[in-house]
C-alpha positions as CSV (number, residue, x, y, z in Angstrom):
1,M,49.4,114.2,102.4
2,A,52.4,111.9,101.7
3,N,53.8,112.1,98.2
4,Y,55.0,109.1,96.2
5,Q,58.6,109.7,97.0
6,S,58.1,109.6,100.7
7,I,56.2,106.3,100.4
8,K,58.3,104.5,97.8
9,G,61.6,106.2,97.8
10,F,61.6,107.6,94.2
11,N,59.8,110.3,92.3
12,I,57.8,109.5,89.2
13,Q,58.9,111.8,86.3
14,S,56.3,114.0,84.7
15,K,57.3,115.2,81.2
16,S,55.3,116.4,78.2
17,S,56.9,113.8,76.0
18,D,57.0,110.0,76.4
19,P,60.3,109.1,78.2
20,V,60.3,105.4,77.0
21,P,62.6,106.2,74.0
22,F,65.3,107.1,76.4
23,A,64.9,103.8,78.2
24,Q,65.0,102.1,74.8
25,E,68.2,103.9,74.0
26,I,69.7,102.7,77.2
27,A,68.6,99.1,76.6
28,N,70.2,99.2,73.1
29,N,73.5,100.3,74.6
30,P,74.2,98.0,77.5
31,Y,78.0,98.2,77.2
32,S,78.5,102.0,77.4
33,G,81.6,102.9,79.2
34,A,84.7,105.1,78.8
35,W,88.5,105.1,79.3
36,S,90.1,108.0,81.1
37,S,93.7,108.9,81.8
38,G,95.3,107.9,85.1
39,G,98.6,108.9,86.7
40,S,101.8,108.1,84.8
41,M,104.1,105.3,86.0
42,N,107.4,106.3,87.5
43,T,109.2,103.9,85.1
44,A,107.4,103.4,81.8
45,R,107.7,99.7,80.8
46,Q,106.1,96.7,79.3
47,R,105.7,92.9,79.9
48,M,105.1,93.2,83.6
49,G,103.1,91.1,86.0
50,G,100.1,92.9,87.6
51,D,96.9,92.5,89.6
52,G,94.5,94.5,91.8
53,T,91.7,97.0,91.3
54,Q,91.3,100.4,89.6
55,S,92.3,102.1,92.9
56,A,94.8,99.6,94.2
57,L,97.0,98.0,91.5
58,I,100.5,96.4,91.8
59,V,102.9,95.7,89.0
60,A,106.3,94.1,89.1
61,G,109.1,93.3,86.7
62,G,109.0,94.1,83.0
63,T,111.4,95.9,80.6
64,T,111.9,99.4,79.3
65,P,112.0,99.9,75.5
66,S,115.7,100.8,75.7
67,P,117.7,99.1,77.0
68,T,115.8,95.9,76.8
69,D,116.8,94.5,80.2
70,Q,114.7,92.6,82.8
71,K,113.6,94.9,85.5
72,A,113.0,94.0,89.2
73,L,111.0,97.2,89.8
74,A,107.6,97.2,91.5
75,E,105.1,100.0,91.7
76,T,101.6,100.4,93.3
77,Y,98.8,102.6,92.1
78,N,96.3,104.2,94.5
79,G,93.7,105.5,92.0
80,S,95.6,108.7,91.1
81,S,99.4,108.1,91.4
82,W,102.1,105.5,91.3
83,T,104.6,104.7,94.1
84,E,107.8,102.7,93.8
85,V,108.0,99.9,96.3
86,G,110.4,97.1,97.1
87,D,112.0,95.4,94.1
88,L,111.7,91.7,93.1
89,N,114.6,89.6,94.1
90,T,114.9,88.4,90.4
91,G,114.3,90.9,87.6
92,R,112.2,89.4,84.8
93,T,109.6,89.9,82.1
94,D,106.4,88.1,81.2
95,L,105.6,86.8,84.7
96,A,102.3,86.0,86.3
97,L,101.1,87.9,89.3
98,A,98.0,87.6,91.5
99,G,96.8,89.2,94.7
100,T,96.7,92.7,96.1
101,T,98.9,95.7,96.8
102,T,99.6,94.2,100.3
103,A,99.7,90.4,99.6
104,S,100.7,89.1,96.2
105,L,102.5,86.2,94.5
106,A,104.7,86.5,91.4
107,A,105.5,83.4,89.4
108,D,107.9,82.4,86.6
109,G,109.0,84.7,83.8
110,S,112.1,85.4,81.6
111,A,115.2,86.6,83.4
112,A,118.7,87.4,82.2
113,T,119.6,83.8,83.0
114,G,116.7,82.5,81.0
115,V,113.2,81.2,81.7
116,G,112.8,80.2,85.3
117,N,110.3,79.0,87.9
118,F,111.0,82.0,90.2
119,V,108.2,82.4,92.8
120,E,108.2,85.4,95.2
121,S,105.7,86.5,97.9
122,W,104.9,90.2,98.6
123,N,103.8,91.3,102.1
124,G,103.3,94.9,101.4
125,T,106.9,95.8,102.1
126,S,109.2,93.3,100.5
127,W,109.4,90.2,98.3
128,T,110.5,86.8,99.7
129,E,111.5,83.8,97.6
130,T,109.3,80.8,98.2
131,T,108.6,77.4,96.8
132,E,109.2,77.0,93.0
133,N,106.5,75.8,90.8
134,N,106.8,72.6,88.7
135,S,107.2,74.0,85.2
136,A,109.1,77.1,84.3
137,R,107.6,79.3,81.6
138,Y,106.8,82.8,80.5
139,Q,103.8,84.7,78.9
140,L,101.5,82.7,81.1
141,A,98.2,83.5,82.8
142,G,97.8,83.8,86.6
143,F,94.8,84.6,88.9
144,G,93.7,84.2,92.5
145,I,95.3,85.5,95.7
146,Q,98.6,85.2,97.4
147,T,97.7,81.9,99.2
148,A,95.5,80.4,96.4
149,M,96.8,81.0,92.9
150,V,96.4,79.3,89.5
151,I,98.9,79.6,86.7
152,A,98.2,78.3,83.2
153,G,99.7,78.1,79.7
154,G,102.7,80.0,78.6
155,L,105.9,79.2,76.6
156,V,108.4,76.7,77.9
157,P,109.1,76.4,75.0
158,P,107.1,74.9,73.2
159,F,103.5,76.2,73.8
160,S,102.2,75.0,77.2
161,A,98.7,73.9,78.4
162,L,100.0,73.1,81.9
163,T,97.9,74.4,84.8
164,E,99.3,74.5,88.4
165,Y,97.6,75.4,91.7
166,W,99.3,77.0,94.7
167,N,97.7,76.4,98.1
168,G,100.0,78.7,100.1
169,S,102.8,76.2,100.6
170,S,103.1,73.9,97.5
171,W,102.3,73.7,93.8
172,T,100.2,70.9,92.3
173,E,99.6,70.1,88.7
174,V,95.9,70.0,87.8
175,N,94.0,69.7,84.5
176,D,95.5,71.3,81.4
177,L,94.0,74.0,79.2
178,N,92.2,72.7,76.2
179,T,94.4,74.8,74.0
180,A,98.1,75.2,74.7
181,R,99.3,78.8,74.1
182,Q,101.6,81.6,75.1
183,G,100.9,85.4,74.9
184,L,98.4,85.3,77.8
185,T,97.6,88.2,80.1
186,N,99.7,88.1,83.2
187,G,97.2,88.1,86.1
188,G,94.0,89.1,87.8
189,T,91.1,87.5,86.0
190,G,89.1,85.6,88.7
191,V,89.8,83.6,91.7
192,Y,91.4,80.1,91.9
193,T,87.9,78.5,91.9
194,A,86.6,80.5,89.0
195,G,89.1,82.0,86.5
196,M,89.5,82.8,82.9
197,V,92.0,82.9,80.1
198,A,91.4,84.5,76.7
199,G,93.4,85.1,73.5
200,G,97.1,84.2,73.1
201,R,99.2,82.6,70.5
202,K,98.7,78.9,69.8
203,A,100.5,76.2,67.7
204,H,100.2,76.4,63.9
205,P,101.4,73.9,61.2
206,S,104.0,76.5,60.3
207,D,106.0,78.1,63.1
208,P,105.7,80.4,65.1
209,G,102.0,80.0,65.6
210,V,98.9,82.1,65.2
211,E,96.9,84.5,67.4
212,T,93.7,83.1,68.8
213,G,90.5,84.4,70.4
214,D,89.9,81.1,72.3
215,T,88.4,81.7,75.8
216,E,88.3,79.1,78.6
217,I,86.7,79.2,82.0
218,W,88.2,77.4,85.1
219,N,85.9,75.9,87.7
220,A,88.5,74.7,90.3
221,T,88.8,71.4,88.6
222,S,88.9,71.7,84.8
223,W,88.8,74.1,81.9
224,T,85.7,74.6,79.6
225,E,85.9,76.3,76.2
226,V,83.4,79.1,75.8
227,N,82.7,81.8,73.2
228,N,85.8,83.3,71.6
229,L,86.9,86.9,71.5
230,N,85.5,88.7,68.4
231,E,89.1,89.4,67.3
232,A,92.1,87.1,67.9
233,R,94.9,88.8,69.8
234,Q,97.7,88.1,72.3
235,V,99.4,89.9,75.3
236,G,96.5,92.3,75.8
237,G,95.1,93.5,79.2
238,L,92.4,91.3,80.8
239,F,90.7,92.0,84.1
240,G,87.5,91.1,86.0
241,T,86.1,87.7,86.7
242,S,85.0,84.6,84.9
243,T,81.5,86.1,84.5
244,S,82.3,89.8,84.0
245,A,85.5,90.9,82.3
246,I,87.2,93.3,79.9
247,Y,89.9,92.5,77.4
248,G,91.7,95.6,76.1
249,G,94.4,96.1,73.4
250,G,96.7,93.2,72.3
251,A,99.2,92.5,69.6
252,D,98.8,91.1,66.0
253,A,95.2,92.4,65.8
254,G,93.6,94.4,63.1
255,T,92.4,97.0,65.7
256,P,95.1,96.9,68.5
257,G,93.2,99.4,70.7
258,K,90.0,97.4,70.6
259,A,88.3,96.5,73.9
260,E,85.7,93.8,74.4
261,S,83.3,93.1,77.4
262,W,82.5,89.6,78.7
263,D,79.1,89.0,80.3
264,G,79.5,85.4,81.3
265,S,78.4,84.0,77.9
266,S,79.8,86.2,75.1
267,W,82.1,89.0,74.1
268,T,80.8,92.4,72.9
269,E,82.9,95.2,71.5
270,T,82.9,98.3,73.7
271,S,84.8,101.6,73.7
272,A,88.4,101.3,72.5
273,L,91.4,102.3,74.5
274,T,92.6,105.9,74.0
275,T,96.1,104.6,73.4
276,A,96.4,101.3,71.5
277,R,99.0,99.0,73.2
278,Y,100.0,95.4,74.0
279,N,102.3,93.8,76.6
280,S,100.4,95.7,79.3
281,S,99.3,94.9,82.8
282,A,95.7,95.1,84.1
283,G,93.5,94.9,87.2
284,G,89.8,95.2,88.0
285,T,86.8,93.8,89.7
286,S,84.4,93.3,86.7
287,N,83.5,94.7,83.3
288,Q,82.4,97.9,85.1
289,S,85.7,99.0,86.8
290,G,89.3,98.3,85.9
291,I,92.7,99.7,84.8
292,I,95.3,98.9,82.1
293,A,98.8,100.2,82.6
294,G,102.1,100.3,80.7
295,G,102.7,98.3,77.5
296,T,104.1,98.8,74.0
297,P,104.4,101.4,72.7
298,S,103.1,103.4,75.7
299,G,103.6,103.5,79.4
300,V,100.4,105.4,80.2
301,T,97.6,104.4,82.5
302,E,94.0,104.2,81.5
303,E,91.0,103.6,83.8
304,W,87.8,102.0,82.7
305,S,84.5,103.0,84.2
306,F,81.2,101.5,83.2
307,S,78.6,104.2,83.1
308,G,75.6,102.2,84.4
309,L,73.4,101.8,81.4
310,Q,73.6,105.5,80.6
311,P,72.0,107.3,77.6
312,T,74.0,109.5,75.2
313,D,72.5,112.6,76.8
314,P,72.6,112.0,80.6
315,A,71.7,115.6,81.3
316,A,68.2,115.2,79.7
317,G,66.5,117.0,82.6
318,Y,65.4,114.0,84.6
319,T,65.2,114.1,88.4
320,D,65.3,110.8,90.3
321,S,62.7,108.9,88.4
322,I,61.4,105.7,86.9
323,V,62.0,105.8,83.1
324,G,60.3,102.8,81.5
325,D,61.8,99.9,83.4
326,M,64.9,101.9,84.5
327,Y,65.7,104.0,87.6
328,Y,67.5,107.2,87.0
329,N,69.7,108.7,89.7
330,S,70.1,112.5,89.0
331,T,73.0,112.8,91.5
332,T,75.2,110.2,89.7
333,G,73.7,110.7,86.2
334,Q,73.3,106.9,86.0
335,F,70.4,104.6,85.0
336,K,69.9,101.2,86.7
337,A,67.9,98.4,85.1
338,I,65.5,97.4,87.9
339,K,64.5,94.3,86.0
340,S,68.1,93.0,86.1
341,G,69.1,94.0,89.7
342,G,68.8,97.7,90.1
343,A,68.2,99.5,93.4
344,P,65.4,98.1,95.5
345,I,62.5,100.6,95.8
346,G,61.9,100.8,99.5
347,S,61.9,102.9,102.7
348,W,62.5,102.7,106.5
349,S,59.7,103.1,109.0
350,S,59.6,103.1,112.8
351,G,59.3,99.8,114.6
352,G,58.8,98.8,118.2
353,A,61.5,99.9,120.7
354,M,63.7,97.3,122.5
355,N,63.2,96.8,126.2
356,T,67.0,97.3,126.9
357,A,69.0,100.0,125.2
358,R,72.3,98.7,123.8
359,V,75.2,99.5,121.5
360,F,78.6,98.1,120.6
361,D,77.4,95.5,118.0
362,A,75.2,93.2,120.0
363,T,74.6,90.2,117.9
364,A,71.7,90.2,115.5
365,Q,70.4,87.3,113.4
366,T,69.1,86.7,109.9
367,G,65.3,86.6,109.4
368,T,62.9,89.3,108.2
369,N,61.6,92.6,109.5
370,S,59.1,90.7,111.5
371,A,61.3,88.1,113.0
372,G,64.6,89.4,114.5
373,Q,66.7,88.5,117.5
374,I,69.4,90.3,119.4
375,A,71.6,89.3,122.4
376,G,74.2,90.8,124.6
377,G,75.6,94.3,124.0
378,T,75.3,97.4,126.2
379,Y,78.3,99.3,127.6
380,P,80.3,99.2,129.8
381,G,80.7,95.6,131.0
382,G,78.6,93.7,128.5
383,G,75.1,92.3,128.8
384,A,73.4,89.0,128.6
385,N,69.9,90.1,127.7
386,T,68.2,88.5,124.7
387,E,65.1,89.8,122.9
388,Q,63.0,88.7,120.0
389,Y,61.0,90.9,117.6
390,D,57.6,89.9,116.1
391,G,57.1,92.8,113.7
392,T,55.5,95.0,116.4
393,S,57.2,94.6,119.7
394,W,60.3,93.1,121.4
395,T,60.0,90.3,124.1
396,E,62.7,89.3,126.5
397,V,63.7,85.6,126.4
398,N,66.4,83.6,128.1
399,N,69.7,85.3,128.7
400,L,73.2,84.4,127.4
401,N,75.3,82.4,129.9
402,T,78.2,84.9,129.5
403,A,77.4,88.6,129.4
404,R,79.4,90.5,126.8
405,F,79.2,93.0,123.9
406,D,80.7,93.2,120.3
407,I,79.6,89.6,119.7
408,F,79.7,87.7,116.4
409,G,76.1,86.4,115.8
410,V,74.2,84.5,113.1
411,G,71.1,82.4,112.7
412,T,67.3,82.8,113.3
413,Q,64.9,83.0,116.2
414,T,65.0,79.2,116.5
415,S,68.6,78.4,115.7
416,A,71.3,80.9,116.4
417,L,74.9,81.2,117.5
418,A,76.7,83.9,119.6
419,A,80.5,83.8,119.4
420,S,83.4,85.6,121.1
421,G,83.1,89.3,122.2
422,Y,84.3,91.4,125.1
423,T,83.6,92.2,128.7
424,T,86.6,93.5,130.6
425,D,88.7,91.2,128.5
426,W,88.3,89.3,125.2
427,V,85.9,86.4,125.4
428,A,86.3,83.2,123.3
429,N,83.0,81.6,124.4
430,T,80.5,80.3,121.9
431,E,76.8,79.7,122.8
432,K,74.2,77.9,120.7
433,W,70.5,79.0,120.8
434,N,67.8,76.3,120.2
435,G,64.8,78.5,120.2
436,T,64.4,78.4,124.0
437,S,67.8,78.7,125.7
438,W,71.6,79.2,125.2
439,T,74.1,76.4,125.7
440,E,77.9,76.8,125.8
441,V,79.8,74.9,123.1
442,N,83.4,75.0,121.8
443,D,85.3,78.3,121.9
444,V,86.5,80.2,118.9
445,N,90.2,79.8,118.1
446,Q,91.0,83.5,118.4
447,A,89.0,85.6,120.9
448,R,88.1,89.0,119.3
449,K,85.4,91.6,118.9
450,E,83.9,94.0,116.3
451,G,84.1,91.7,113.4
452,G,81.7,90.4,110.7
453,S,79.7,87.2,110.6
454,S,77.4,85.2,108.2
455,G,75.4,82.1,108.5
456,I,71.8,80.8,108.7
457,S,71.7,78.5,111.8
458,N,73.6,77.3,114.9
459,T,75.3,74.6,112.8
460,S,76.7,76.7,109.9
461,A,78.5,80.0,110.5
462,L,81.4,82.1,109.5
463,I,83.2,84.9,111.5
464,F,85.9,87.2,110.1
465,G,88.1,90.2,111.0
466,G,87.8,91.9,114.3
467,E,90.0,93.2,117.1
468,G,91.6,91.0,119.8
469,T,94.5,90.2,122.1
470,P,97.4,90.7,122.3
471,S,97.5,94.5,122.4
472,S,94.3,95.2,120.5
473,T,95.5,93.4,117.4
474,Q,93.4,93.7,114.2
475,Y,92.7,90.4,112.4
476,A,92.1,89.1,108.9
477,L,91.3,85.7,110.4
478,T,88.2,83.8,109.2
479,E,86.8,80.9,111.2
480,K,84.1,78.4,110.1
481,W,81.7,76.6,112.5
482,N,80.3,73.2,111.6
483,G,78.0,72.8,114.5
484,T,80.7,71.3,116.8
485,S,83.9,73.2,116.4
486,W,85.7,76.1,114.7
487,T,88.2,75.8,111.9
488,E,90.5,78.5,110.5
489,V,90.0,79.0,106.8
490,G,91.1,81.6,104.2
491,D,91.9,85.1,105.6
492,L,90.5,88.4,104.5
493,N,92.8,90.3,102.2
494,A,93.4,92.9,104.9
495,A,93.0,93.0,108.7
496,I,89.9,95.0,109.6
497,Y,87.6,95.6,112.6
498,G,84.3,97.5,113.1
499,T,83.1,95.7,110.0
500,S,79.9,93.9,109.2
501,G,78.7,91.2,106.9
502,G,76.1,88.7,106.0
503,G,75.1,85.7,103.8
504,T,75.9,82.1,104.3
505,Q,78.9,80.0,105.3
506,T,79.8,79.5,101.6
507,D,78.5,82.7,100.0
508,A,79.1,85.9,102.0
509,I,80.0,89.6,101.9
510,R,81.9,92.0,104.2
511,A,81.6,95.8,103.8
512,G,83.1,98.8,105.6
513,G,85.0,98.9,108.8
514,V,88.2,100.4,110.2
515,T,91.7,99.4,109.2
516,S,94.6,99.0,111.4
517,G,96.4,102.2,112.3
518,S,93.7,104.4,110.7
519,A,91.4,106.8,112.3
520,N,89.2,106.8,109.2
521,P,86.7,104.1,108.3
522,S,87.1,102.0,105.2
523,A,85.1,101.7,102.0
524,T,86.5,98.2,101.2
525,V,84.2,95.3,100.3
526,E,85.1,91.6,100.0
527,T,83.1,88.6,98.9
528,W,83.5,85.0,100.1
529,D,83.0,81.9,97.8
530,G,83.4,79.2,100.4
531,T,87.2,79.1,100.1
532,S,88.7,82.5,99.7
533,W,87.9,86.3,99.9
534,T,88.0,88.5,96.8
535,E,88.1,92.3,96.9
536,T,85.3,93.9,94.9
537,T,83.6,97.3,94.3
538,N,83.9,99.7,97.3
539,I,80.8,101.2,99.0
540,N,80.2,104.8,98.0
541,T,80.8,106.2,101.5
542,S,83.5,105.0,103.8
543,R,82.2,104.0,107.2
544,G,82.5,101.7,110.1
545,Y,80.2,100.1,112.7
546,N,77.3,99.9,110.2
547,A,74.5,97.5,110.0
548,A,74.5,94.9,107.2
549,V,72.1,92.3,105.8
550,A,72.7,90.0,102.9
551,T,71.4,86.8,101.3
552,G,74.8,86.2,99.7
553,S,77.7,87.9,97.9
554,T,75.4,89.3,95.2
555,S,72.6,90.8,97.3
556,A,73.3,93.0,100.3
557,M,72.5,96.2,102.0
558,I,74.3,98.4,104.6
559,A,72.9,101.2,106.7
560,G,74.2,103.8,109.3
561,G,77.7,103.8,110.7
562,T,80.3,106.4,111.4
563,T,82.2,108.2,108.6
564,N,85.2,109.3,110.8
565,A,86.7,108.9,114.2
566,G,84.6,111.7,115.7
567,P,82.2,110.0,115.3
568,S,80.2,111.6,112.5
569,L,77.0,109.5,112.4
570,S,75.5,108.4,109.1
571,A,71.9,107.5,108.1
572,L,73.0,106.5,104.6
573,T,71.7,103.2,103.2
574,E,73.4,101.5,100.2
575,A,72.2,98.4,98.2
576,W,74.5,95.9,96.4
577,N,73.3,94.0,93.4
578,G,76.5,92.0,92.8
579,S,78.3,94.6,90.7
580,S,77.6,98.1,92.2
581,W,76.4,99.9,95.3
582,T,73.4,102.3,95.0
583,E,72.3,104.8,97.6
584,V,68.7,104.2,98.5
585,S,66.4,105.7,101.2
586,D,68.2,106.8,104.4
587,L,67.5,105.7,108.0
588,A,65.3,108.1,109.9
589,T,67.9,108.3,112.6
590,A,71.7,108.5,112.0
591,R,73.6,106.2,114.3
592,Y,76.5,103.9,114.6
593,K,77.3,100.5,116.2
594,V,73.9,99.6,114.8
595,N,72.8,96.0,114.0
596,G,71.1,94.5,111.0
597,A,68.8,91.5,110.6
598,G,66.9,90.2,107.6
599,T,67.4,90.6,103.8
600,P,67.8,93.5,101.4
601,L,64.0,93.3,100.9
602,E,62.9,92.9,104.5
603,A,65.3,94.2,107.1
604,L,65.7,95.6,110.6
605,A,68.1,98.3,111.9
606,I,68.4,97.7,115.6
607,G,69.8,99.7,118.5
608,G,73.0,101.7,118.2
609,G,73.3,105.3,119.1
610,P,75.0,108.7,118.9
611,N,77.2,107.6,121.8
612,T,78.2,104.5,123.9
613,S,75.0,104.7,126.0
614,G,73.1,103.1,123.1
615,G,69.5,103.2,122.2
616,T,66.3,101.2,121.8
617,A,65.2,102.4,118.4
618,T,64.2,99.9,115.7
619,E,63.6,100.7,112.1
620,E,61.9,98.4,109.6
621,W,63.0,98.3,105.9
622,T,60.4,97.2,103.3
623,A,61.3,97.1,99.6
624,A,59.6,96.1,96.5
625,D,61.2,93.1,94.7
626,F,64.2,93.7,92.4
627,E,62.2,92.3,89.5
628,I,59.8,95.3,89.3
629,K,59.5,96.4,85.7
630,T,56.8,99.1,85.7
631,V,55.3,101.6,88.1
632,T,51.7,102.7,87.8
633,T,50.2,105.7,89.5
634,S,46.8,107.3,89.5
């Protein structure tokens, strides 16, 4: 007889006492988290620019306590240690910096010659001077990426409310902050279409001003005042997004080590920094994961980890279980609130076998676990075969016009697109499916294979990453399809292939893959907002050539893949709720170069295999809705 875990994916805890009080304790402590020590910087300093994530931070400029000179030094952090990299061309303090450890932009600051509108671009190796912004200032805010950055506020002097936008080649003045101020954090809180500033020092009837808790949100057009920090402060560390952030430390505050968590509507006090400081740099993806480095009076590094709605006693003896309306994972020691987006309760089951075995990322479309489509694939030489799934069996329909494998594909059984791929050479062809047959339309701009795609029809698609010519080049390129032609839009933050993705043309996610020059797959994840890509929380297990399904950037699932160049095949499945990845029920068969179709609640894992000969296996994923609050058994 099957047990509840084999059917639903979780055990139901049996204990002599009512477990609900533990769930209540969790519910009463939604901001539990902790700071831990990270590696020490090579040169302890303060007043730097910085941006990135907990495991990939870059800082530049700043000054040491003695002597008080403007440094050009830059360092990167890999999650455990710091490495000195190429210096800025102009040493300075109080600059704004946005981007990643391989692609950043540093703007403005205070140099030995005075305040200047110095702008430099970082390519992972060196800094290059580029177009100056319109208004020189320091102690300003900055956020975005190397090719799309917003800077705001600062001290000219006097206090500034000016906001400028960088589009990769020029600066444009846009709408001002509501409150002019200096003492802002120096980078990394949001993207250029959705950013945040908080705290600072604003004008006061008697000079030199007064600290503020004012918080404002940027929507790509204008600033909106929202709820203030609980304690006014300036030059603290701020990281995250406009809907999920942490502000830690700060000067001229009653409690300089205080940290506050932002949930999109209000600030809540959370665990204080171990070492109180100000004039620090920060980076992070949300109020669940981040880092604060350097500052006054300390140059230490502290990493912030949100413990996932965890009770005070995580070792309470629970196995994987439902506790009230929470799911407890005994491996990680974390609770997830199912009612607010925890792991989907689901499992994989065997589906009908395809008529033609295939591998190498044949294109698969969105839909459900009873309405999938796949075309092309097989190895060597590519294939043109197209099949559709009705929830029970696969039926062959009309072939592609151009046989190939490693195709980018999106859409449904009645409206789909197959783009690029490979036969004996890279193919740029695009074909449109109308529910009956394929028609050749305009080619992609860059022929490539083994990339990710998202889209819902043959008139709206996005393709990204991949490998192409010349000489097996790996790409960060993103192209958008409007039903007629392809247009290059914002690049991924890093070139990658063997990756997968899903969502729509304006709201997508990319997870896993293989990076250039590396034999080991990647854990990186990026989300797309219709204009640019943003790095977010990594998957738990690095892998490439995995299946992915998504409804958008906040709801996705990946399955299978390879965890090294061997390959070592994986059956792991992970679900994404917009802030974290959770391991759920495994595939029955470990495989790579597998394809996904559907959503995180109704999905298919199609084809793939232990080798390049491919397979015909189909697995169906069925999950209960994320909104489940109770589980009843008899």
